[in-house]
C-alpha positions as YAML, in Angstrom:
chain: A
units: angstrom
residues:
- id: 1
  name: UNK
  ca: [46.48, 69.98, 90.14]
- id: 2
  name: UNK
  ca: [45.43, 73.78, 90.69]
- id: 3
  name: UNK
  ca: [42.82, 75.05, 93.25]
- id: 4
  name: UNK
  ca: [39.86, 76.85, 91.63]
- id: 5
  name: UNK
  ca: [39.54, 80.74, 92.49]
- id: 6
  name: UNK
  ca: [36.68, 81.66, 94.71]
- id: 7
  name: UNK
  ca: [34.46, 84.48, 93.63]
- id: 8
  name: UNK
  ca: [35.28, 87.69, 96.39]
- id: 9
  name: UNK
  ca: [34.86, 91.46, 96.50]
- id: 10
  name: UNK
  ca: [37.81, 93.47, 95.62]
- id: 11
  name: UNK
  ca: [36.73, 96.91, 96.75]
- id: 12
  name: UNK
  ca: [33.92, 99.70, 96.97]
- id: 13
  name: UNK
  ca: [33.57, 102.08, 94.89]
- id: 14
  name: UNK
  ca: [31.85, 104.03, 97.28]
- id: 15
  name: UNK
  ca: [34.53, 104.40, 99.65]
- id: 16
  name: UNK
  ca: [37.60, 104.44, 97.15]
- id: 17
  name: UNK
  ca: [36.57, 107.05, 95.20]
- id: 18
  name: UNK
  ca: [35.58, 109.84, 98.28]
- id: 19
  name: UNK
  ca: [39.10, 108.52, 99.84]
- id: 20
  name: UNK
  ca: [41.65, 109.85, 97.07]
- id: 21
  name: UNK
  ca: [42.26, 113.35, 96.74]
- id: 22
  name: UNK
  ca: [40.06, 114.96, 93.85]
- id: 23
  name: UNK
  ca: [43.44, 116.54, 92.82]
- id: 24
  name: UNK
  ca: [45.63, 113.25, 92.35]
- id: 25
  name: UNK
  ca: [45.23, 111.79, 88.74]
- id: 26
  name: UNK
  ca: [46.36, 108.03, 87.60]
- id: 27
  name: UNK
  ca: [45.34, 104.99, 88.71]
- id: 28
  name: UNK
  ca: [43.18, 104.57, 91.77]
- id: 29
  name: UNK
  ca: [42.78, 100.91, 91.91]
- id: 30
  name: UNK
  ca: [44.48, 97.99, 89.54]
- id: 31
  name: UNK
  ca: [43.22, 94.59, 89.34]
- id: 32
  name: UNK
  ca: [46.14, 92.43, 90.30]
- id: 33
  name: UNK
  ca: [44.67, 88.85, 90.89]
- id: 34
  name: UNK
  ca: [47.15, 86.19, 89.64]
- id: 35
  name: UNK
  ca: [46.03, 83.50, 86.87]
- id: 36
  name: UNK
  ca: [43.22, 86.52, 85.86]
- id: 37
  name: UNK
  ca: [42.17, 86.91, 82.22]
- id: 38
  name: UNK
  ca: [41.15, 90.26, 82.67]
- id: 39
  name: UNK
  ca: [42.68, 93.48, 83.30]
- id: 40
  name: UNK
  ca: [40.78, 96.71, 85.13]
- id: 41
  name: UNK
  ca: [41.87, 99.98, 86.49]
- id: 42
  name: UNK
  ca: [39.90, 102.74, 88.41]
- id: 43
  name: UNK
  ca: [41.79, 105.49, 87.39]
- id: 44
  name: UNK
  ca: [41.11, 109.53, 88.03]
- id: 45
  name: UNK
  ca: [42.09, 112.49, 85.88]
- id: 46
  name: UNK
  ca: [42.34, 115.69, 87.22]
- id: 47
  name: UNK
  ca: [40.18, 118.59, 86.49]
- id: 48
  name: UNK
  ca: [40.66, 119.39, 82.84]
- id: 49
  name: UNK
  ca: [43.41, 116.80, 82.48]
- id: 50
  name: UNK
  ca: [42.64, 114.66, 79.51]
- id: 51
  name: UNK
  ca: [44.44, 111.51, 77.48]
- id: 52
  name: UNK
  ca: [45.41, 112.46, 74.02]
- id: 53
  name: UNK
  ca: [43.52, 110.78, 71.18]
- id: 54
  name: UNK
  ca: [45.30, 107.48, 70.46]
- id: 55
  name: UNK
  ca: [44.36, 104.11, 68.70]
- id: 56
  name: UNK
  ca: [44.60, 100.77, 71.25]
- id: 57
  name: UNK
  ca: [44.97, 98.38, 67.88]
- id: 58
  name: UNK
  ca: [44.90, 95.30, 70.30]
- id: 59
  name: UNK
  ca: [42.03, 94.92, 72.77]
- id: 60
  name: UNK
  ca: [38.27, 96.25, 72.85]
- id: 61
  name: UNK
  ca: [37.79, 98.60, 76.63]
- id: 62
  name: UNK
  ca: [34.24, 98.96, 78.49]
- id: 63
  name: UNK
  ca: [35.09, 102.26, 79.94]
- id: 64
  name: UNK
  ca: [32.50, 102.93, 82.95]
- id: 65
  name: UNK
  ca: [32.04, 106.01, 84.30]
- id: 66
  name: UNK
  ca: [32.22, 106.09, 88.19]
- id: 67
  name: UNK
  ca: [32.31, 110.08, 89.37]
- id: 68
  name: UNK
  ca: [32.48, 113.18, 87.63]
- id: 69
  name: UNK
  ca: [32.13, 114.26, 83.68]
- id: 70
  name: UNK
  ca: [34.20, 115.01, 80.73]
- id: 71
  name: UNK
  ca: [33.92, 114.08, 76.90]
- id: 72
  name: UNK
  ca: [35.02, 110.83, 75.00]
- id: 73
  name: UNK
  ca: [36.42, 112.75, 71.84]
- id: 74
  name: UNK
  ca: [36.78, 110.20, 68.64]
- id: 75
  name: UNK
  ca: [37.32, 110.43, 64.72]
- id: 76
  name: UNK
  ca: [33.70, 111.56, 64.75]
- id: 77
  name: UNK
  ca: [33.35, 113.72, 67.22]
- id: 78
  name: UNK
  ca: [32.96, 114.03, 71.06]
- id: 79
  name: UNK
  ca: [30.45, 112.27, 73.48]
- id: 80
  name: UNK
  ca: [29.39, 113.82, 76.68]
- id: 81
  name: UNK
  ca: [30.53, 111.57, 79.89]
- id: 82
  name: UNK
  ca: [28.93, 111.75, 83.45]
- id: 83
  name: UNK
  ca: [28.65, 109.01, 86.24]
- id: 84
  name: UNK
  ca: [26.77, 105.83, 85.25]
- id: 85
  name: UNK
  ca: [27.84, 106.32, 81.57]
- id: 86
  name: UNK
  ca: [29.51, 102.74, 79.72]
- id: 87
  name: UNK
  ca: [31.10, 103.19, 76.69]
- id: 88
  name: UNK
  ca: [32.26, 100.42, 74.40]
- id: 89
  name: UNK
  ca: [35.78, 101.23, 72.96]
- id: 90
  name: UNK
  ca: [36.41, 98.64, 69.99]
- id: 91
  name: UNK
  ca: [40.06, 97.55, 69.33]
- id: 92
  name: UNK
  ca: [41.69, 100.11, 66.65]
- id: 93
  name: UNK
  ca: [39.10, 102.82, 67.49]
- id: 94
  name: UNK
  ca: [40.63, 106.71, 68.19]
- id: 95
  name: UNK
  ca: [40.04, 107.75, 71.32]
- id: 96
  name: UNK
  ca: [40.78, 110.15, 73.81]
- id: 97
  name: UNK
  ca: [39.48, 111.80, 77.08]
- id: 98
  name: UNK
  ca: [39.09, 114.96, 78.61]
- id: 99
  name: UNK
  ca: [37.64, 115.45, 82.07]
- id: 100
  name: UNK
  ca: [35.36, 118.14, 83.31]
- id: 101
  name: UNK
  ca: [35.81, 121.04, 86.20]
- id: 102
  name: UNK
  ca: [35.27, 117.93, 88.71]
- id: 103
  name: UNK
  ca: [37.83, 115.68, 87.07]
- id: 104
  name: UNK
  ca: [36.94, 112.41, 86.03]
- id: 105
  name: UNK
  ca: [36.89, 109.15, 87.66]
- id: 106
  name: UNK
  ca: [36.47, 105.58, 85.30]
- id: 107
  name: UNK
  ca: [36.94, 102.13, 85.73]
- id: 108
  name: UNK
  ca: [38.41, 100.46, 82.39]
- id: 109
  name: UNK
  ca: [38.22, 96.43, 81.45]
- id: 110
  name: UNK
  ca: [39.61, 94.92, 78.81]
- id: 111
  name: UNK
  ca: [41.55, 91.15, 78.34]
- id: 112
  name: UNK
  ca: [44.34, 90.94, 79.76]
- id: 113
  name: UNK
  ca: [47.32, 92.08, 77.53]
- id: 114
  name: UNK
  ca: [50.05, 88.91, 76.37]
- id: 115
  name: UNK
  ca: [53.45, 89.89, 78.30]
- id: 116
  name: UNK
  ca: [56.03, 91.10, 76.01]
- id: 117
  name: UNK
  ca: [58.42, 88.33, 74.78]
- id: 118
  name: UNK
  ca: [61.85, 88.51, 73.70]
- id: 119
  name: UNK
  ca: [62.41, 87.70, 69.95]
- id: 120
  name: UNK
  ca: [63.99, 84.46, 69.27]
- id: 121
  name: UNK
  ca: [66.20, 83.00, 66.91]
- id: 122
  name: UNK
  ca: [64.21, 83.09, 63.83]
- id: 123
  name: UNK
  ca: [63.84, 87.05, 63.86]
- id: 124
  name: UNK
  ca: [67.64, 87.27, 64.59]
- id: 125
  name: UNK
  ca: [67.85, 85.57, 61.14]
- id: 126
  name: UNK
  ca: [65.21, 87.01, 59.80]
- id: 127
  name: UNK
  ca: [66.02, 90.78, 59.74]
- id: 128
  name: UNK
  ca: [68.20, 91.31, 63.17]
- id: 129
  name: UNK
  ca: [66.84, 91.78, 66.66]
- id: 130
  name: UNK
  ca: [64.07, 94.03, 66.93]
- id: 131
  name: UNK
  ca: [64.17, 97.15, 68.42]
- id: 132
  name: UNK
  ca: [64.11, 97.91, 72.33]
- id: 133
  name: UNK
  ca: [61.14, 99.33, 73.15]
- id: 134
  name: UNK
  ca: [61.41, 99.47, 76.97]
- id: 135
  name: UNK
  ca: [61.80, 103.08, 77.37]
- id: 136
  name: UNK
  ca: [58.08, 102.97, 75.95]
- id: 137
  name: UNK
  ca: [56.25, 100.99, 78.40]
- id: 138
  name: UNK
  ca: [54.07, 102.88, 81.25]
- id: 139
  name: UNK
  ca: [56.26, 101.50, 84.50]
- id: 140
  name: UNK
  ca: [52.87, 101.37, 86.44]
- id: 141
  name: UNK
  ca: [50.79, 99.37, 84.09]
- id: 142
  name: UNK
  ca: [52.94, 98.17, 81.51]
- id: 143
  name: UNK
  ca: [51.13, 99.56, 78.14]
- id: 144
  name: UNK
  ca: [53.03, 100.95, 75.19]
- id: 145
  name: UNK
  ca: [53.03, 105.00, 75.00]
- id: 146
  name: UNK
  ca: [50.74, 105.71, 72.62]
- id: 147
  name: UNK
  ca: [52.81, 108.82, 71.60]
- id: 148
  name: UNK
  ca: [56.61, 109.20, 72.27]
- id: 149
  name: UNK
  ca: [56.18, 111.96, 74.39]
- id: 150
  name: UNK
  ca: [52.72, 111.45, 76.16]
- id: 151
  name: UNK
  ca: [52.85, 113.10, 79.61]
- id: 152
  name: UNK
  ca: [50.13, 110.63, 80.45]
- id: 153
  name: UNK
  ca: [49.52, 106.93, 80.36]
- id: 154
  name: UNK
  ca: [46.96, 106.81, 77.35]
- id: 155
  name: UNK
  ca: [45.72, 103.58, 79.32]
- id: 156
  name: UNK
  ca: [46.11, 103.76, 83.16]
- id: 157
  name: UNK
  ca: [46.42, 107.97, 82.99]
- id: 158
  name: UNK
  ca: [49.67, 107.81, 85.38]
- id: 159
  name: UNK
  ca: [51.94, 110.44, 85.07]
- id: 160
  name: UNK
  ca: [54.76, 109.70, 82.45]
- id: 161
  name: UNK
  ca: [58.46, 110.84, 82.95]
- id: 162
  name: UNK
  ca: [58.78, 113.21, 79.90]
- id: 163
  name: UNK
  ca: [62.21, 112.25, 79.40]
- id: 164
  name: UNK
  ca: [61.66, 109.14, 78.40]
- id: 165
  name: UNK
  ca: [60.14, 107.66, 75.35]
- id: 166
  name: UNK
  ca: [62.03, 109.37, 72.95]
...
């Protein structure tokens, strides 16, 4: 029988954000609790940094701006973001982020992605093995690259190896 989880404090944004270098981009914190149903990340885009326009087809995402400012770009235009802004990014919507001159620090929360599976015998019998896509998986958060040669992970903001994902 499993022991129930108990609520606990995971971090203080007031301590995390100022302690991280403003030049550092990418994930500052990731929810790593075992048996969780959610994923969450605190991500910093450095000054004038961006996440390319992309679509997340599987998950709705809640984005909360913690510090800095920038823009949330979509097919219908651009929305200004500032500390305290809360945005809903519905699944299948196209979105991108642009940080302002001070950078942009934001929290994302979404349901946990299921792990990648291996195709079973039925898939092989119906059309052969599925192509390997491991070169398109972000080594930091496990998300698939939105674009084959994206310089940053569209999900967690970490810088990616430009040679991978071809």
